LUMVO-348322 format. One record per residue (C-alpha): x, y, z. Coordinates in steps of 0.02 Angstrom, whole numbers, padded with zeros to 5 digits, always signed. Layout:
# residues N
XYZ/...
//
This chain:
# residues 755
-00517+00125+00420/-00679+00130+00530/-00765+00173+00373/-00843+00005+00378/-00924+00029+00547/-00968+00202+00504/-01062+00138+00361/-01164+00011+00461/-01222+00169+00567/-01297+00240+00407/-01390+00074+00361/-01449+00058+00543/-01571+00198+00497/-01654+00105+00373/-01656-00049+00479/-01719+00049+00629/-01867+00130+00522/-01924-00029+00442/-01908-00141+00589/-02019-00025+00681/-02146+00008+00549/-02178-00168+00504/-02246-00233+00665/-02348-00079+00693/-02300+00055+00807/-02484+00124+00794/-02562-00010+00894/-02415-00017+01044/-02446+00076+01200/-02386+00264+01215/-02246+00241+01332/-02158+00124+01201/-02204+00227+01057/-02139+00382+01154/-01976+00298+01201/-01963+00220+01025/-01954+00388+00946/-01795+00421+01036/-01730+00267+00963/-01787+00311+00787/-01719+00502+00810/-01537+00454+00863/-01488+00356+00716/-01514+00527+00617/-01377+00619+00687/-01266+00447+00705/-01296+00418+00512/-01241+00603+00479/-01092+00583+00579/-01041+00421+00480/-01071+00501+00317/-00951+00646+00367/-00827+00508+00420/-00851+00417+00262/-00804+00580+00163/-00664+00623+00273/-00586+00459+00268/-00605+00459+00067/-00516+00628+00042/-00416+00649+00189/-00380+00474+00254/-00257+00551+00391/-00330+00710+00435/-00365+00756+00610/-00552+00801+00567/-00587+00617+00516/-00527+00568+00678/-00641+00690+00778/-00786+00650+00683/-00755+00465+00709/-00748+00483+00886/-00901+00587+00905/-01000+00449+00784/-00929+00314+00911/-00987+00402+01066/-01165+00446+00984/-01180+00266+00930/-01131+00200+01111/-01267+00344+01182/-01393+00242+01070/-01338+00071+01122/-01358+00117+01310/-01518+00200+01290/-01595+00048+01191/-01532-00074+01317/-01602+00047+01468/-01765+00065+01371/-01780-00146+01344/-01742-00182+01514/-01848-00058+01581/-01992-00065+01487/-01978-00270+01497/-01987-00266+01683/-02121-00140+01701/-02251-00221+01592/-02216-00381+01695/-02211-00321+01875/-02339-00177+01853/-02454-00234+01719/-02501-00421+01782/-02637-00507+01688/-02661-00386+01559/-02700-00512+01420/-02691-00498+01231/-02617-00586+01092/-02432-00627+01060/-02350-00501+00960/-02166-00455+00901/-02136-00304+01007/-02062-00147+00914/-01912-00141+01020/-01873-00317+00971/-01881-00261+00796/-01747-00124+00834/-01628-00263+00905/-01526-00314+00760/-01505-00141+00684/-01443-00069+00857/-01323-00217+00870/-01236-00143+00707/-01201+00019+00806/-01135-00094+00947/-01013-00171+00843/-00943-00008+00793/-00940+00077+00962/-00898-00082+01084/-00745-00207+01079/-00811-00375+00984/-00810-00468+01169/-00917-00347+01238/-01043-00341+01087/-01059-00517+01104/-01082-00504+01300/-01216-00365+01274/-01302-00466+01144/-01310-00615+01278/-01381-00504+01410/-01512-00434+01308/-01564-00584+01228/-01677-00645+01378/-01746-00471+01397/-01842-00511+01210/-01939-00633+01313/-02004-00501+01431/-02042-00381+01299/-02142-00518+01191/-02227-00607+01326/-02413-00582+01367/-02414-00492+01536/-02480-00608+01665/-02463-00755+01576/-02320-00875+01534/-02227-00868+01383/-02275-00985+01247/-02155-01064+01123/-02185-00907+00998/-02117-00792+01120/-01969-00906+01147/-01942-00925+00956/-01960-00727+00938/-01822-00699+01065/-01715-00846+01019/-01729-00778+00815/-01683-00608+00856/-01539-00663+00967/-01470-00788+00828/-01476-00639+00702/-01382-00513+00826/-01258-00650+00867/-01238-00673+00672/-01213-00483+00646/-01095-00469+00785/-01000-00613+00723/-00986-00546+00550/-00958-00371+00560/-00857-00391+00711/-00742-00518+00613/-00736-00391+00479/-00679-00239+00583/-00564-00350+00656/-00499-00393+00477/-00482-00208+00428/-00386-00182+00595/-00264-00313+00550/-00257-00246+00359/-00210-00070+00442/-00079-00144+00550/+00001-00236+00400/-00008-00097+00284/+00075+00021+00422/+00208-00110+00437/+00222-00117+00245/+00218+00066+00231/+00365+00075+00360/+00461-00054+00259/+00427+00042+00106/+00486+00207+00179/+00647+00123+00229/+00675+00036+00065/+00636+00201-00014/+00754+00296+00076/+00887+00168+00067/+00863+00166-00130/+00871+00355-00124/+01019+00358-00010/+01113+00235-00143/+01053+00345-00293/+01125+00495-00194/+01287+00417-00160/+01308+00378-00341/+01258+00557-00400/+01389+00626-00277/+01518+00499-00338/+01491+00562-00518/+01498+00733-00461/+01656+00709-00377/+01725+00624-00543/+01649+00754-00658/+01695+00912-00566/+01837+00889-00413/+01948+00746-00494/+01952+00817-00666/+02041+00971-00581/+02153+00872-00458/+02225+00742-00571/+02317+00868-00692/+02390+00942-00526/+02410+00779-00450/+02506+00711-00611/+02617+00868-00644/+02538+00874-00823/+02475+01067-00782/+02412+01181-00924/+02415+01332-00846/+02252+01423-00881/+02155+01266-00927/+02211+01193-00747/+02168+01352-00663/+01987+01360-00748/+01953+01192-00700/+01996+01227-00523/+01887+01374-00525/+01744+01273-00610/+01760+01152-00467/+01768+01293-00326/+01596+01350-00404/+01522+01190-00411/+01559+01159-00229/+01499+01330-00185/+01298+01373-00157/+01288+01460-00308/+01354+01332-00408/+01246+01199-00336/+01093+01316-00374/+01150+01335-00564/+01158+01150-00570/+00979+01124-00509/+00909+01232-00660/+00872+01084-00764/+00789+01092-00926/+00584+01040-00923/+00574+01015-01112/+00672+00939-01262/+00690+01119-01317/+00760+01185-01170/+00875+01027-01160/+00944+01089-01334/+00984+01268-01264/+01058+01185-01103/+01178+01081-01208/+01229+01239-01312/+01271+01324-01160/+01356+01166-01087/+01482+01146-01236/+01525+01330-01238/+01621+01288-01060/+01737+01185-01159/+01892+01228-01245/+01856+01129-01384/+01736+01158-01526/+01576+01059-01520/+01429+01072-01659/+01264+01045-01585/+01120+01011-01685/+00931+00992-01643/+00775+00896-01731/+00619+00906-01644/+00461+00842-01712/+00356+00850-01564/+00381+00925-01398/+00398+00822-01236/+00413+00873-01056/+00568+00792-00965/+00548+00736-00784/+00686+00832-00680/+00788+00687-00637/+00782+00616-00807/+00828+00782-00885/+00947+00810-00747/+01039+00645-00781/+01042+00653-00970/+01123+00824-00966/+01260+00764-00839/+01288+00607-00932/+01303+00713-01098/+01434+00841-01018/+01548+00694-00946/+01540+00611-01131/+01601+00783-01199/+01726+00798-01061/+01800+00620-01095/+01808+00668-01290/+01897+00824-01251/+02012+00731-01124/+02062+00577-01219/+02006+00593-01395/+02158+00699-01465/+02300+00642-01379/+02422+00693-01522/+02337+00871-01556/+02295+00836-01737/+02116+00906-01718/+01956+00801-01681/+01785+00841-01762/+01653+00841-01607/+01462+00838-01625/+01306+00830-01520/+01146+00787-01605/+00979+00796-01519/+00814+00726-01586/+00638+00720-01509/+00497+00623-01596/+00338+00550-01517/+00389+00578-01354/+00552+00493-01375/+00716+00582-01345/+00894+00553-01393/+01061+00645-01370/+01206+00568-01486/+01388+00630-01435/+01515+00580-01557/+01691+00616-01617/+01804+00551-01734/+01965+00535-01616/+02076+00385-01581/+01937+00294-01486/+01950+00145-01370/+01910-00049-01351/+01739-00045-01297/+01757-00195-01190/+01905-00122-01100/+01797+00013-01010/+01703-00067-00860/+01756-00001-00714/+01805+00166-00763/+01719+00294-00671/+01700+00426-00809/+01598+00300-00906/+01524+00165-00783/+01466+00299-00643/+01461+00472-00738/+01359+00387-00886/+01301+00233-00887/+01239+00202-00706/+01191+00391-00689/+01064+00367-00849/+01006+00197-00781/+00957+00264-00621/+00842+00399-00710/+00748+00261-00819/+00848+00305-00971/+00964+00199-01096/+01145+00226-01154/+01230+00145-01286/+01418+00165-01325/+01516+00106-01475/+01701+00132-01504/+01850+00058-01574/+02036+00109-01580/+02058+00225-01731/+01878+00234-01759/+01813+00363-01648/+01687+00358-01511/+01481+00369-01507/+01381+00385-01344/+01199+00377-01377/+01076+00435-01231/+00891+00383-01252/+00723+00406-01140/+00545+00384-01184/+00395+00470-01099/+00308+00363-00971/+00141+00402-01074/+00190+00295-01222/+00289+00165-01154/+00190+00127-00994/+00337+00127-00870/+00490+00195-00938/+00556+00349-00864/+00455+00326-00698/+00609+00255-00628/+00696+00428-00617/+00589+00484-00479/+00712+00453-00337/+00629+00325-00201/+00478+00306-00297/+00377+00146-00236/+00333+00014-00347/+00224-00135-00321/+00101-00149-00190/+00122+00034-00129/+00121+00103-00298/-00008+00251-00311/-00082+00160-00459/-00146+00021-00358/-00094-00106-00498/-00117-00287-00436/-00201-00209-00279/-00381-00212-00232/-00409-00040-00334/-00365-00119-00491/-00500-00259-00480/-00673-00247-00538/-00796-00218-00392/-00939-00340-00365/-00820-00502-00411/-00855-00655-00276/-00673-00678-00273/-00641-00488-00207/-00784-00474-00070/-00715-00405+00097/-00825-00545+00201/-00771-00687+00083/-00681-00781+00215/-00795-00753+00362/-00910-00893+00333/-00748-01010+00354/-00699-00946+00526/-00717-01052+00692/-00823-00913+00763/-00947-00894+00599/-00978-01094+00613/-01002-01088+00803/-01145-00956+00760/-01211-01064+00632/-01215-01198+00751/-01318-01105+00864/-01438-01058+00723/-01461-01227+00665/-01494-01286+00835/-01624-01143+00853/-01712-01199+00703/-01706-01380+00756/-01799-01333+00915/-01923-01242+00812/-01951-01390+00707/-01976-01517+00852/-02099-01376+00943/-02201-01358+00775/-02197-01557+00731/-02381-01597+00767/-02442-01417+00669/-02433-01472+00500/-02543-01588+00381/-02396-01684+00342/-02268-01714+00483/-02128-01793+00380/-02109-01616+00275/-02041-01509+00410/-01906-01623+00453/-01856-01657+00270/-01849-01471+00242/-01730-01445+00403/-01617-01576+00327/-01616-01500+00160/-01575-01327+00229/-01431-01397+00355/-01355-01466+00194/-01358-01285+00118/-01284-01221+00275/-01145-01343+00260/-01124-01284+00088/-01085-01108+00147/-00979-01138+00286/-00870-01267+00195/-00710-01220+00149/-00689-01188-00040/-00532-01165-00151/-00567-00986-00206/-00748-00914-00207/-00898-01023-00171/-00940-01112-00342/-01084-01034-00445/-01161-01214-00461/-01177-01224-00272/-01246-01048-00244/-01386-01075-00361/-01414-01244-00276/-01440-01149-00110/-01553-01029-00181/-01659-01160-00262/-01677-01252-00093/-01710-01104+00011/-01861-01081-00120/-01918-01263-00120/-01902-01286+00068/-02014-01118+00081/-02138-01183-00032/-02162-01358+00044/-02175-01291+00219/-02313-01179+00166/-02406-01315+00086/-02416-01409+00236/-02469-01272+00364/-02641-01264+00432/-02732-01121+00363/-02727-00948+00462/-02707-00762+00410/-02533-00754+00443/-02393-00911+00419/-02310-00843+00595/-02181-00954+00653/-02271-01118+00582/-02167-01050+00427/-01993-01061+00515/-01901-01090+00348/-01935-00902+00301/-01812-00842+00443/-01693-00993+00398/-01692-00948+00212/-01658-00771+00262/-01497-00830+00364/-01453-00933+00225/-01474-00792+00089/-01366-00679+00199/-01237-00812+00204/-01243-00815+00009/-01198-00620+00010/-01053-00649+00136/-00996-00781+00009/-01008-00642-00130/-01156-00712-00222/-01280-00574-00201/-01369-00631-00355/-01419-00799-00293/-01459-00718-00128/-01600-00613-00204/-01644-00757-00328/-01687-00851-00151/-01769-00712-00094/-01881-00688-00248/-01921-00877-00232/-01975-00844-00050/-02098-00709-00102/-02161-00813-00245/-02203-00953-00113/-02282-00831+00003/-02388-00749-00141/-02456-00923-00201/-02497-00982-00020/-02606-00805+00004/-02684-00836-00154/-02734-01017-00121/-02793-00984+00058/-02890-00830-00011/-02799-00710+00094/-02751-00514+00071/-02593-00486-00030/-02544-00361+00103/-02489-00515+00194/-02362-00541+00077/-02278-00384+00113/-02317-00375+00292/-02246-00552+00320/-02099-00541+00211/-02050-00345+00232/-01918-00399+00371/-01846-00524+00272/-01821-00420+00120/-01752-00289+00238/-01634-00389+00328/-01559-00446+00166/-01557-00269+00084/-01457-00214+00242/-01323-00353+00231/-01318-00338+00032/-01292-00163+00039/-01178-00150+00181/-01067-00284+00098/-01077-00190-00063/-01044-00022+00009/-00916-00082+00135/-00819-00161+00001/-00812-00009-00108/-00779+00100+00033/-00643-00007+00087/-00558-00008-00084/-00576+00176-00102/-00509+00234+00044/-00374+00104+00025/-00313+00170-00146/-00311+00339-00074/-00205+00283+00067/-00089+00199-00054/-00078+00361-00132/-00038+00463+00000/+00097+00319+00059/+00186+00331-00110/+00199+00515-00103/+00250+00515+00070/+00384+00373+00032/+00447+00482-00106/+00454+00647+00008/+00554+00548+00126/+00669+00476-00011/+00703+00637-00082/+00738+00710+00089/+00854+00575+00125/+00936+00594-00046/+00957+00790-00001/+01033+00751+00154/+01163+00627+00078/+01206+00727-00057/+01234+00879+00066/+01340+00778+00186/+01448+00709+00038/+01459+00893-00036/+01504+00974+00128/+01636+00825+00161/+01725+00857-00007/+01725+01042+00000/+01800+01034+00165/+01953+00932+00116/+01949+00998-00069/+01933+01174-00061/+02099+01220+00012/+02200+01129-00114/+02078+01194-00259/+02114+01376-00209/+02299+01351-00226/+02282+01254-00398/+02166+01410-00453/+02296+01536-00403/+02414+01467-00539/+02572+01430-00419/+02588+01241-00418/+02742+01181-00325/+02785+01001-00272/+02680+01022-00096/+02527+01072-00192/+02551+00912-00307/+02577+00808-00154/+02404+00860-00078/+02326+00845-00248/+02391+00681-00271/+02328+00617-00101/+02164+00696-00109/+02133+00629-00273/+02175+00450-00214/+02069+00473-00053/+01915+00539-00168/+01928+00387-00272/+01949+00267-00141/+01769+00338-00075/+01708+00301-00250/+01778+00138-00277/+01775+00069-00089/+01641+00157-00007/+01655+00022+00132/+01815+00092+00197/+01752+00279+00188/+01767+00360+00374/+01851+00214+00437/+02032+00196+00505/+02074+00122+00336/+02060+00288+00251/+02199+00373+00360/+02315+00214+00356/+02293+00233+00165/+02342+00422+00172/+02499+00388+00272/+02552+00226+00165/+02541+00365+00017/+02641+00494+00112/+02789+00360+00126/+02768+00346-00058/+02665+00179-00086/+02547+00160-00219/+02380+00109-00125/+02222+00056-00230/+02061+00015-00136/+01932-00088-00210/+01756-00137-00151/+01692-00276-00284/+01566-00333-00142/+01460-00164-00160/+01445-00162+00033/+01361+00008+00034/+01215-00046-00085/+01202-00227-00055/+01198-00194+00132/+01311-00149+00278/+01443-00291+00340/+01399-00357+00521/+01490-00250+00664/+01592-00398+00698/+01650-00429+00521/+01666-00247+00489/+01784-00238+00643/+01893-00377+00571/+01910-00308+00389/+01970-00141+00451/+02093-00209+00586/+02157-00314+00453/+02183-00196+00316/+02248-00058+00444/+02379-00191+00499/+02430-00233+00322/+02452-00055+00256/+02544+00004+00420/+02676-00117+00372/+02698-00077+00186/+02845+00051+00162/+02859+00055-00040/+02775-00024-00197/+02607-00055-00251/+02479-00136-00135/+02293-00166-00202/+02164-00202-00061/+02002-00283-00132/+01846-00336-00043/+01775-00480-00150/+01595-00533-00180/+01519-00625-00035/+01477-00766-00138/+01677-00806-00127/+01679-00816+00054/+01829-00712+00069/+01824-00542+00174/+01965-00455+00100/+02114-00494-00016/+02278-00396-00037/+02429-00385-00155/+02584-00317-00145/+02678-00291-00316/+02567-00417-00387/+02580-00552-00243/+02452-00606-00111/+02502-00532+00038/+02336-00533+00150/+02192-00651+00127/+02047-00663+00257/+01891-00782+00256/+01727-00727+00308/+01643-00794+00468/
//
C-alpha cells in the first residue's frame, strides 16, 4: 500500500511551488532560478504518476499496472531527490568558493524552502534510514545556501539551517514510521489472508465431506440396503440401483446441479422430485411475493426435502395400509418454508439423533446452508418436517452462511468491525495517531526542543522584557509533553484545546516584546515552534485544534503589524510558509487515512472473493474425489443389482460395500487406513462390525501422527483377532482422555488412553 507515499508526492507539488514563491524567486540569481525551475517541473510528472498509482490501487489493488506505475513513480521521485541534492551541494559550494565578498543581506534561500517538500519524496523512494542519513547530510549545506558570501554565517543562518533540518527530520520520522506501519499492516493482512484461505478451504472440505456423505446415504445406500438385507422388491430395487448409477455418472451429477433460483422454480423442482417416487405425494404452493434463492440454499432445501420424502416412503407405511403424504411450499416477504408431512406410523422424535437419514441428510445439510429445520413426530401420529429460510436482505445475516467457505469477521467484504465501517476523521481512527508516542518521534521532538532552546538563548537580549521568551519556551515545552505523552486512547479534547490556546498566547506574548522591525524574523521563534506543535495536533487526530492554533498565530501577527504600522502583506509573507506546512500535513493525514481505508476495503473485498473461490475449488475437489472413490467401488455392484439377478454373492458384496460406505460416514478417521481392510476381512468372516467416530476427528482436526498410528495399529490387531459375534469400535470425544474403546458382544475388549 504505497499509496500513502504516492500521496505525499502529489502534495509535494503544493509544498514546492509555495515554498519557492514565498521567499521570492524573482530576486534570486539566475543560475538558482534556472536550476529551481527543474525542481519545480519534476513534481508535475511525479504527481501525475502518484495519482495514477492511487487510482489503480483503489480499483485494482493487485493488478500489475499499479505496480509498474508505482515503480515509475519511485524512480522519478528518486531522480528529483538526487537532482535536488546535487543542486544544493553544487550551488552552495559555488557561491562560497567562487563568489567571495559578495555582500548582501541574510535571506532564506529558495532551495532551502524546497527542503521539506523534497523530503516527502525521499521518504517514498528511499529506505527510512537512508532518508535520515540524507537529511543529516544535506542539513549543513543549508548553511552554505543561506550564508552571505564572503562573511561568516550569523546566528540567523544557523537558525534557518537548524529549523529546516528539524522540519525535515520530523517529516522523515513521521512518514517513515507511517510507511513502515503500512508495510507491517500489509504483512499482517497477508498472513491473515493466508490463514483465512486455509480456514475457508478447511470449512469447505468439511461441508463437502458432509455433502458427499449425504449423497452416499441418499442415493447409494438406499440401493444397496435392499440387496444386502435380502428384502428385494424386484422392479423397485432395480430402479433404485439404476438411479444410483445415474447419480454417479456425469449426466446425473450435471442434472443435480440444475438448482432452482426462485420460489416458483423450487415448486416446479418439488413436482419433478416427487414424480420419481412410487407413492402419491400432493404438492401445494402459496407464493405471496417471489424471492431469489442462493444456489447453495436451494440445493440444500431440495435435497433435504427429497430425503424427507424418501424416509416417509421407506418407513411411514410398514403394513401397507395406505398413507397420505403432502408437501406445502409457502413464500411470503422473502421467507420460504417447505413442509413435508404424512400420517404414517411416526417415530419417537427423541430417538432420531445419529440416524444418517435425518442428522446428516436433513438437519446438518440445511444448517450448513444457513437454513433451519423442525421435525415433529410421535408413534402413531405421523411425521412433519418443516424447512425454513429467510433472505439475507430482510434478516441481515441469515442465508449468507449458505455460501461455501464465505469468510466472516475481519475479512468479510462488508468491512463490519473494520476500518471501513468507522466514520472518517475520528481522532481514534487517525492513521498517524500512535506516531507521537514512538521513541523515534520523541527523539526528534527532543532535537526540536533543543533547537528552540538554542534560539531562545541566542535572542535573550533582543527583547524588551527578557523573561517573556524563557516563559514562552517553558509553556510550549509543556505543550510538547502533552503531545508525546501516552494517552489511553485519543488525546483528550481539553488537552488539545489547551495546546492550541498556549500556542496563541506564546505567539502573542513573543510579538509584544520584539523590538520594532519590518518583519519579526527569527526573533519570533514561537511561530516555528507553534507550527511544529500544530502539526503534532494533526498527528494526534486533532486537526480542528491545530487550525485554531494557526488562526491565533495569524491574529497575533495581524495585531502586531497594525500596532507597528506595518503593511498587512507582511502577515501573508511571514505566515504563508507556516500555513502551507500545516496544510500539507493536515491534507496528507486526512487524505492518506481515507486512501488507506478505501484501498483496505477493496483488498478485504478481493480477499473475501478469493477465499470463497478457493473454498469452492476445494469443495469441488473433495466432492469429485469422493464421488470417484464411491463410483469405483459401487458401480460394479449396482450394475449387478440393476440387472435384476441378485444371488448370494451379490448380496454379500452389497452388504460389505454398504457397511464400508457407512463406516466412511460414521468413522471418517478410519477411511483409507488399514482399519477399513481389517473391518472388511472381519465382515467376510461373519463378524458384525460397527465403526464410530464420536470425536469427529475429520472436522475437529486430524490426530497427531503418533496417536493415529497407535489407533490404527490397536484397532487392526483387535479386529484380526475376532472370529464371530458383534464388535463396536468407537473413538470417544477427546475430553474423555481415551483414544479408542472397543466392545465385543457388549463387553469391553479394548481400551486405549491418549498420550
